[in-house]
C-alpha atoms as a printed R data frame, in Angstrom:
   type eleno elety resid chain resno      x       y      z
1  ATOM     1    CA   UNK     A     1  2.606 -34.458 22.617
2  ATOM     2    CA   UNK     A     2  3.957 -32.480 19.682
3  ATOM     3    CA   UNK     A     3  1.789 -29.860 18.030
4  ATOM     4    CA   UNK     A     4  1.020 -30.555 14.379
5  ATOM     5    CA   UNK     A     5  1.836 -27.936 11.748
6  ATOM     6    CA   UNK     A     6 -1.864 -27.580 10.951
7  ATOM     7    CA   UNK     A     7 -2.749 -26.986 14.598
8  ATOM     8    CA   UNK     A     8  0.046 -24.436 14.985
9  ATOM     9    CA   UNK     A     9 -1.182 -22.454 11.981
10 ATOM    10    CA   UNK     A    10 -4.743 -22.452 13.334
11 ATOM    11    CA   UNK     A    11 -3.541 -21.381 16.776
12 ATOM    12    CA   UNK     A    12 -1.440 -18.532 15.384
13 ATOM    13    CA   UNK     A    13 -4.288 -17.399 13.138
14 ATOM    14    CA   UNK     A    14 -6.604 -17.304 16.157
15 ATOM    15    CA   UNK     A    15 -4.057 -15.364 18.205
16 ATOM    16    CA   UNK     A    16 -3.775 -12.909 15.322
17 ATOM    17    CA   UNK     A    17 -7.476 -12.103 15.479
18 ATOM    18    CA   UNK     A    18 -7.942 -12.023 19.247
19 ATOM    19    CA   UNK     A    19 -5.803  -9.048 20.178
20 ATOM    20    CA   UNK     A    20 -6.295  -6.272 22.700
21 ATOM    21    CA   UNK     A    21 -7.138  -3.562 20.192
22 ATOM    22    CA   UNK     A    22 -9.262  -3.787 17.060
23 ATOM    23    CA   UNK     A    23 -6.648  -2.135 14.828
24 ATOM    24    CA   UNK     A    24 -4.181  -4.928 15.551
25 ATOM    25    CA   UNK     A    25 -6.900  -7.546 14.973
26 ATOM    26    CA   UNK     A    26 -7.416  -6.149 11.484
27 ATOM    27    CA   UNK     A    27 -3.719  -5.761 10.670
28 ATOM    28    CA   UNK     A    28 -2.632  -9.166 11.965
29 ATOM    29    CA   UNK     A    29 -5.572 -11.096 10.495
30 ATOM    30    CA   UNK     A    30 -4.801  -9.620  7.087
31 ATOM    31    CA   UNK     A    31 -1.155 -10.589  7.505
32 ATOM    32    CA   UNK     A    32 -1.920 -14.066  8.830
33 ATOM    33    CA   UNK     A    33 -4.244 -14.768  5.911
34 ATOM    34    CA   UNK     A    34 -1.575 -13.691  3.435
35 ATOM    35    CA   UNK     A    35  1.517 -15.264  4.966
36 ATOM    36    CA   UNK     A    36  1.125 -17.916  7.674
37 ATOM    37    CA   UNK     A    37  0.610 -20.899  5.377
38 ATOM    38    CA   UNK     A    38  3.865 -20.230  3.507
39 ATOM    39    CA   UNK     A    39  6.103 -19.337  6.449
40 ATOM    40    CA   UNK     A    40  8.976 -21.573  7.532
41 ATOM    41    CA   UNK     A    41  9.162 -22.956 11.068
42 ATOM    42    CA   UNK     A    42 11.754 -20.297 11.962
43 ATOM    43    CA   UNK     A    43  9.526 -17.533 10.561
44 ATOM    44    CA   UNK     A    44  6.588 -18.896 12.541
45 ATOM    45    CA   UNK     A    45  8.772 -18.879 15.659
46 ATOM    46    CA   UNK     A    46  9.506 -15.186 15.115
47 ATOM    47    CA   UNK     A    47  5.836 -14.442 14.448
48 ATOM    48    CA   UNK     A    48  4.937 -16.202 17.676
49 ATOM    49    CA   UNK     A    49  7.452 -14.015 19.553
50 ATOM    50    CA   UNK     A    50  5.879 -10.950 17.956
51 ATOM    51    CA   UNK     A    51  2.421 -12.034 19.120
52 ATOM    52    CA   UNK     A    52  3.663 -11.877 22.718
53 ATOM    53    CA   UNK     A    53  4.286  -8.143 22.380
54 ATOM    54    CA   UNK     A    54  1.955  -5.460 23.686
55 ATOM    55    CA   UNK     A    55 -0.616  -4.266 21.129
56 ATOM    56    CA   UNK     A    56  0.126  -0.587 21.689
57 ATOM    57    CA   UNK     A    57  3.818  -1.221 20.943
58 ATOM    58    CA   UNK     A    58  2.972  -3.383 17.927
59 ATOM    59    CA   UNK     A    59  0.733  -0.699 16.491
60 ATOM    60    CA   UNK     A    60  3.452   1.937 16.938
61 ATOM    61    CA   UNK     A    61  5.963  -0.294 15.144
62 ATOM    62    CA   UNK     A    62  3.698  -1.393 12.295
63 ATOM    63    CA   UNK     A    63  2.445   2.138 11.653
64 ATOM    64    CA   UNK     A    64  6.003   3.509 11.627
65 ATOM    65    CA   UNK     A    65  5.511   5.731 14.663
66 ATOM    66    CA   UNK     A    66  8.428   4.086 16.459
67 ATOM    67    CA   UNK     A    67 11.136   1.574 15.605
68 ATOM    68    CA   UNK     A    68 10.617  -2.108 16.326
69 ATOM    69    CA   UNK     A    69 13.304  -4.048 18.174
70 ATOM    70    CA   UNK     A    70 16.062  -5.127 15.805
71 ATOM    71    CA   UNK     A    71 15.135  -8.833 15.891
72 ATOM    72    CA   UNK     A    72 11.548  -8.057 14.816
73 ATOM    73    CA   UNK     A    73 12.188  -5.330 12.213
74 ATOM    74    CA   UNK     A    74 12.050  -7.524  9.082
75 ATOM    75    CA   UNK     A    75  8.789  -9.121 10.226
76 ATOM    76    CA   UNK     A    76  7.252  -5.790 11.247
77 ATOM    77    CA   UNK     A    77  8.215  -4.308  7.870
78 ATOM    78    CA   UNK     A    78  6.551  -7.241  6.093
79 ATOM    79    CA   UNK     A    79  3.410  -6.895  8.217
80 ATOM    80    CA   UNK     A    80  3.257  -3.197  7.474
81 ATOM    81    CA   UNK     A    81  3.687  -3.787  3.741
82 ATOM    82    CA   UNK     A    82  1.098  -6.611  3.531
83 ATOM    83    CA   UNK     A    83 -1.458  -5.018  5.838
84 ATOM    84    CA   UNK     A    84 -1.037  -1.551  4.360
85 ATOM    85    CA   UNK     A    85 -0.491  -0.151  7.827
86 ATOM    86    CA   UNK     A    86  2.671   1.872  7.247
């Protein structure tokens, strides 16, 4: 059975708020609220890949303490800008 677009958005929003550390909950919920509904399928695919990453690494990337992997840099930069984390 294929996942509907509505279900995918709800699932990704939930994954954004149920992280390992509270800081990433706050950052990703803010981002999800601002962007998920307008993202293309390809952008959602990349966001889903990002959600598989370790929270400690994500926080380092979003806060500018270390560089994100090349394939995630545009998304991490957008998250940082929207969430005010950088």
